[in-house]
N, C-alpha and C positions, 0 to 999 in steps of 0.2 A: 302488615301494618306500616304506615308511614310515620316516621319520627322526625320532627323538625328541630334543629339545634343551631345556635349561633356558632360561628367559627371566626376567629380573628384573621385579618388579611394575610399575615405571614404564613399561617398554617393552611389557609384556603389555597394559596398559590402552590404550596408544596403538594397538596392533594391533587390539584389541577394538573401539575406537572408530572404526577405519577411517582414522585419521590417519597411521599408519605402515604402509607397504605394501612393506617390504623387510626383509631381515636382512643384517647384515654378520657373517660368520663366517669363522674360520680354515678354509681348504680342506683339512682333515685327514680328511675323509670323503667318499665319493662322493655326488653329488647331481645330478639332471638334471630337466629339464622333465617334468612328469607325476608326479613323486614327491609324496608328501604329507609336509609338515613339521608335526610334532606339537610344539607349543610348550607346555611345562609350566611354569607360573609357579613360580618359585623365590625364596624370600625369603632374601637373603644375611645378614640380621640374625639370623634364627632358624636358618639353614642347614637349611631344610626346604621341601618343596613345600607350596603353599597349597591344592591340590586343583583349581585352575582350569586348564583345558586348552583350547587352540584347535588346530584342524586347518586348514592352508592348503595348497592345491594349488600346487606350484611351477610357474611359467610361464616363468621365464628364470633361468639361472645364468651369471654372468660371472665368470671367474677371471683373475687376473693374478699374476704372480710377478716376472718381469723386465720391467717396463714400460719403454718407451724414449721415451715422450712428453715426459717432464719430466726435468730434471737431478736428480741425487741431492741436490744442495744445496737445490733448490726443494722437493723432497719432504720433506726434513728440516725445512725452515723452515715449510712450510704444512701438510704431511700430506695425506691424501686425504679426500674426502667422497663420499658416494653421494647421487645426486639421483634421487629417485623421481618419476615423472610418470604421468599418465593421458591 
């Protein structure tokens, strides 16, 4: 499946440069390994697409909703972070 999403310029460039190798997204759409994520650069200042597009093959999708590893208080204090690695 091909999944098209907007991505802001600062993040688009990091993906393009190979520095950013993940996406954090609301899990409001189906996505699985093998899908193609089509990232269309969107400029929030102009509220328009820039015309730049990247396609990335999805290799892993991790979802969480009701995590039980950390307390609600710790999550509210620190939030979550995603750590990408190779």
